C-alpha positions, 0 to 999 in steps of 0.5 A: 668571381668564379670566372677568375678561377677557371683555367680558360680565363687565365689562358685567354688572359695570358694570350692577350698579354702575349699578343700585346707584347709581341704587337706593341714593339712598333707602338713603343717606337712611336711613343719614344719618337714622339717624346724624344724632343721633350725635356726629361721632366716631361718625357715620363708623363707624356709616355704614361698619358699617351700609353693610357690614352692609346690603350683606352682607344684600342679597347674601343676599337677592338669592339668594332675591329672586324667591321672596320677592317672590312671597310674599303679605303680605311687602311689606305687613309690610315697608311697615309696618316702613318706616313705623315706621322713618320715624316713629321717625327723624323723631320722634328716638327717641334723645336726645343723652344716649343717643346719646353711648353705644356703644349709640347707635351700635349702634342706628343701625347696626341701624336702617340694616341693617333699613331697607336690608333692607326697602327692598331687596326690590324693588331686588335683582331688578335686581341679580340679573338683571344678575348672571345667576346669577354669584355672583362677579359679584354679590359684586364689584358689591355690594362696589364699591357700598359706598364709593358708598353711604358717600360719598352718605350722608356728603354727605346727612348734611352737608346735613342739618346745614345744612338741617334740612328735608332730615330731613323730606323724607327721612322722607317719602321712606321713607313714599313707598317704604312706600306703593309697596311696599304696593301691590305685594304679591301679596295685594292685587294684584287690588284695587290693579289694580281701583283704579288710583289707589292706585299714586299715593295709597298713596305720597302717604298714606305720606309724609304719614302719616310726617311728620304722626305723626313731627312730632306724636310729636316735639312731644309728647316735647318738651313732656313733656321741658320739663314734666319739667324744670319740675317738677324744681326744685319736687320738690327739698326746701328747706333 
């Protein structure tokens, strides 16, 4: 218990909490996007379970952060996964009928955990540095950050319901983060440094790509659904 009485412990704990608040803004956007199509009664449980699962995986990831971030191609794969998630969230893969089911909530939780895991590759470095190898400090700091992430996600979800443009902005943010992640991959570091404009161009391209592809797929899915509804009456036999 003596460790809790030292100023160093509380300073490091405050640093971890602050880092999580600063770095969890985009994660809160992902959580809100993934839960926006769920029925209201399922949104809060999905946010809670998704956030807790993401934090647990983030703790595990922190122990291997330095090693993982030096692996070539890992960030490029993560960036591609994040682009795919962003397009899927903007497109609206889950229709209302599916989202009424228990499977819909599980799908949202899975999306939250996967997206948070990918987006946390860089973030955990700051947390690991603040913890200085203290596992207890790391776990306490991340556990305290759970209600902060849940609170932020709930606010963003409420705003999305009132201002749908935030959905597009959130998807664009995922594309931006994917672009930043891609140019930080060790496999292409020399190429990126030789073409410094990629530090700006890649995030912009990622954001634009997610919005354009997501909107296009969403419109196409809507058109196909309308076409199917128009054909249904014609297909029914006449008495």
